[in-house]
C-alpha positions in Angstrom: 89.1 -12.5 49.9 91.8 -10.1 48.9 92.4 -7.0 51.0 94.0 -3.8 50.2 97.7 -3.6 51.3 99.1 -0.1 51.4 102.7 -1.3 51.9 102.5 -3.5 48.9 101.4 -0.7 46.7 104.2 1.6 48.0 106.7 -1.2 47.2 105.2 -1.6 43.7 105.6 2.1 43.0 109.3 1.9 44.2 110.0 -0.9 41.8 108.3 0.9 39.0 110.6 3.9 39.6 113.7 1.6 39.6 112.6 0.1 36.3 112.3 3.5 34.7 115.7 4.4 35.9 117.2 1.2 34.4 115.5 2.0 31.1 117.1 5.4 31.0 120.5 4.0 31.6 120.3 1.3 29.0 120.7 3.3 25.8 123.4 1.2 23.9 122.7 -1.8 21.8 124.1 -4.2 24.4 121.4 -3.1 26.8 118.5 -4.2 24.5 117.9 -7.5 26.3 117.8 -5.7 29.7 115.3 -3.2 28.3 113.0 -6.1 27.2 113.3 -7.7 30.6 112.7 -4.4 32.3 109.5 -3.8 30.2 108.1 -7.2 31.2 108.8 -6.4 34.8 107.1 -3.0 34.3 104.0 -4.6 32.8 103.8 -7.0 35.8 104.2 -4.1 38.2 101.4 -2.1 36.4 99.1 -5.1 36.6 99.8 -5.5 40.3 99.2 -1.8 40.8 95.8 -2.1 39.0 94.8 -5.0 41.2 95.6 -3.0 44.3 93.6 0.0 43.0 90.6 -2.3 42.3 90.8 -3.7 45.8 90.9 -0.2 47.2 87.9 0.8 45.3 85.9 -2.2 46.5 86.8 -1.5 50.1 85.8 2.2 49.7 82.4 1.2 48.2 81.7 -1.3 51.0 82.6 1.3 53.6 80.3 3.8 52.0 77.4 1.3 51.8 77.9 0.3 55.5 77.8 4.0 56.5 74.6 4.6 54.5 72.9 1.6 56.1 73.9 2.7 59.6 72.6 6.2 58.9 69.3 4.9 57.6 68.8 2.7 60.6 69.4 5.6 62.9 67.0 7.7 60.9 64.3 5.0 61.1 64.8 4.8 64.9 64.5 8.6 65.3 61.2 8.5 63.3 59.9 5.8 65.5 60.8 7.7 68.6 59.1 10.8 67.2 55.9 8.9 66.4 55.8 7.5 69.9 56.4 10.9 71.5 53.5 12.4 69.4 51.2 9.6 70.4 52.1 10.1 74.1 51.5 13.9 73.8 48.0 13.2 72.3 47.2 10.6 74.9 48.3 12.8 77.8 46.2 15.7 76.5 43.2 13.5 76.1 43.6 12.1 79.6 44.0 15.6 81.0 40.8 16.8 79.3 38.9 13.7 80.6 40.2 14.2 84.1 39.3 17.9 84.0 35.7 17.0 82.8 35.3 14.3 85.5 36.5 16.7 88.2 34.1 19.5 87.0 31.2 17.1 86.8 31.8 15.7 90.3 32.3 19.2 91.7 29.1 20.5 90.2 27.0 17.5 91.4 28.4 17.7 94.9 27.7 21.4 95.1 24.2 20.9 93.8 23.6 18.1 96.4 24.8 20.4 99.2 22.4 23.2 98.2 19.4 20.9 97.5 17.2 19.4 100.2 16.4 16.4 98.0 19.2 13.9 97.1 19.3 13.3 93.3 20.3 9.6 93.7 19.4 8.8 90.1 22.5 10.5 88.6 24.9 7.7 87.6 28.6 8.3 87.6 29.3 4.9 86.0 31.6 4.9 82.9 28.7 3.1 81.0 25.4 4.7 82.3 22.3 2.5 82.7 19.4 3.4 80.5 16.5 4.6 82.6 14.1 7.5 82.4 16.8 9.8 83.8 19.5 8.6 81.4 20.4 12.2 80.5 19.4 15.4 82.2 18.3 18.2 80.0 18.7 21.9 80.8 14.9 22.2 81.4 14.9 19.2 83.8 17.7 20.7 85.9 16.1 24.1 85.9 12.7 22.7 87.0 14.3 20.7 89.9 16.2 23.7 91.0 13.2 26.0 91.1 11.1 23.5 92.9 13.7 23.2 95.7 14.3 27.0 95.9 17.9 26.6 94.9 19.4 28.8 92.2 21.7 27.3 89.6 23.3 29.5 87.0 22.8 28.9 83.3 26.6 28.7 82.7 26.9 25.9 85.4 24.1 23.9 83.7 25.7 24.3 80.3 29.1 23.2 81.5 27.5 20.1 83.3 25.6 19.1 80.1 28.6 19.5 77.9 30.7 17.5 80.3 28.2 14.7 80.4 27.8 14.7 76.6 31.5 14.6 76.0 32.0 11.8 78.5 29.2 9.7 77.0 30.5 10.2 73.4 34.0 9.0 74.5 32.5 5.9 76.2 30.9 4.5 73.0 33.1 1.4 72.1 33.4 1.8 68.3 34.8 -1.0 66.2 38.4 -0.6 65.0 39.3 -0.9 61.3 40.9 -4.1 60.1 44.3 -4.1 58.5 45.6 -6.2 55.6 47.9 -8.1 58.0 44.9 -9.0 60.2 43.0 -10.2 57.1 46.0 -12.6 56.4 45.3 -14.3 59.7 41.7 -15.1 58.8 41.3 -18.7 57.6 40.8 -19.0 53.8 37.5 -20.8 54.2 36.1 -17.9 56.2 37.2 -14.9 54.1 36.9 -16.4 50.6 37.4 -13.4 48.3 36.6 -10.8 50.9 39.2 -8.1 51.5 39.9 -5.6 54.3 37.9 -3.0 52.3 34.8 -5.1 52.3 35.2 -5.8 56.1 35.9 -2.1 56.9 32.8 -1.0 55.0 30.6 -3.2 57.3 32.6 -1.9 60.3 31.7 1.7 59.3 28.0 0.6 59.2 28.2 -0.8 62.7 29.9 2.4 64.0 27.4 4.7 62.4 24.6 2.7 63.9 26.2 2.8 67.4 26.7 6.5 67.2 23.2 7.4 66.0 21.5 5.0 68.4 23.2 6.3 71.5 22.8 9.8 70.3 19.1 9.2 70.8 19.5 7.4 74.1 21.5 10.4 75.5 18.5 12.6 75.1 15.6 12.9 77.5 12.7 10.7 76.4 10.2 13.5 76.7 11.9 15.6 74.0 12.0 12.7 71.5 9.7 12.3 68.5 7.1 9.6 68.5 9.1 7.2 66.4 12.2 7.7 68.5 10.2 7.1 71.7 9.0 3.8 70.2 12.6 2.8 69.4 13.7 3.9 72.9 11.1 1.6 74.5 12.2 -1.2 72.3 15.8 -0.7 73.2 15.0 -0.8 76.9 13.3 -4.2 76.5 16.3 -5.4 74.5 18.7 -4.0 77.1 17.2 -6.3 79.8 17.9 -9.3 77.5 21.5 -8.2 76.8 22.4 -6.9 80.3 22.5 -3.4 81.7 25.5 -1.2 80.7 26.3 -3.3 77.6 26.4 -1.5 74.3 24.8 -3.4 71.4 23.1 -3.0 68.0 20.7 -5.3 66.0 20.3 -5.9 62.3 17.4 -3.4 62.4 19.6 -0.8 63.9 22.3 -1.3 61.3 19.8 -1.1 58.5 18.1 2.0 60.0 21.2 4.0 60.9 24.2 2.5 59.4 23.2 2.8 55.7 24.3 -0.9 55.4 22.0 -3.7 54.4 22.4 -6.9 56.5 22.6 -9.1 53.4 24.4 -12.3 52.7 27.8 -10.5 52.3 27.4 -8.8 55.7 26.4 -12.1 57.3 29.6 -13.7 55.9 31.7 -10.8 57.3 30.3 -11.1 60.8 32.2 -14.3 61.6 35.4 -12.6 60.5 34.7 -9.7 62.9 34.1 -12.3 65.7 37.4 -14.0 64.7 39.3 -10.7 64.8 37.6 -9.8 68.2 35.7 -6.8 66.9 32.3 -7.9 68.1 30.5 -10.6 70.0 27.0 -12.1 69.4 24.3 -12.7 72.0 21.2 -14.7 71.0 18.4 -14.1 73.4 14.6 -14.1 73.0 14.8 -14.9 69.3 17.0 -11.9 68.5 20.6 -11.6 67.6 22.5 -8.8 69.4 25.9 -7.6 68.2 28.1 -6.4 71.1 31.4 -4.6 70.4 34.5 -5.8 72.3 
């Protein structure tokens, strides 16, 4: 591949100047032949000069393209670093809030135990609380226990404790993550057929809505629930014994009731895809199918 030679171009220009001087000197008839030869040399020099200029232009274009590519790579790296920093900031803030809530909750419970003559051993500090009659303490329950033991607890302390427990329980619900197009490409053709990520994510939304609504009821004290909610609460307790304590789950009835999604043939075809992509697991016990998020 030809490369630009600056010295060659300078030599070409010198020869061109010499040829012009010769042409000016050859004004008589005897110098006609020399003039023709000089013109041929001049044409050759001009062609050589054009070639050198073309090579120089190509070299400049390649250098400009290389600089632009390098600049774009550096810009992409900076954007990636910025996204990671923003993610770290959000993650640190969330962890800080959770640690603060955990500290406040532990401090309040310890203080209450120190002032109370009876030990409230039913309060669970597990990340996934077991469902029993004392699954969630309402303001009225705490107030009644306080008065019966002669210990005074302020309304602000009770409110903070309730908010802390509710926030912790909401964050503990393992919702299903959406499926990307790249993940759908990894699903075998026989399994997905004509289904797309949009179809799968619609079913995932139904699962998540069912989980959120179901455990919103389970977080409330049973004595404040409506009759139909109490019946579902009792059913869930029986089902919980089959699945295992502390494990979140939904059934087809839960999805139809809360998730606004019918468990039809399409949904049943999508469930194997969700198992393949490790979004949920199935547990078949007592004639029922339970869907457990990963």
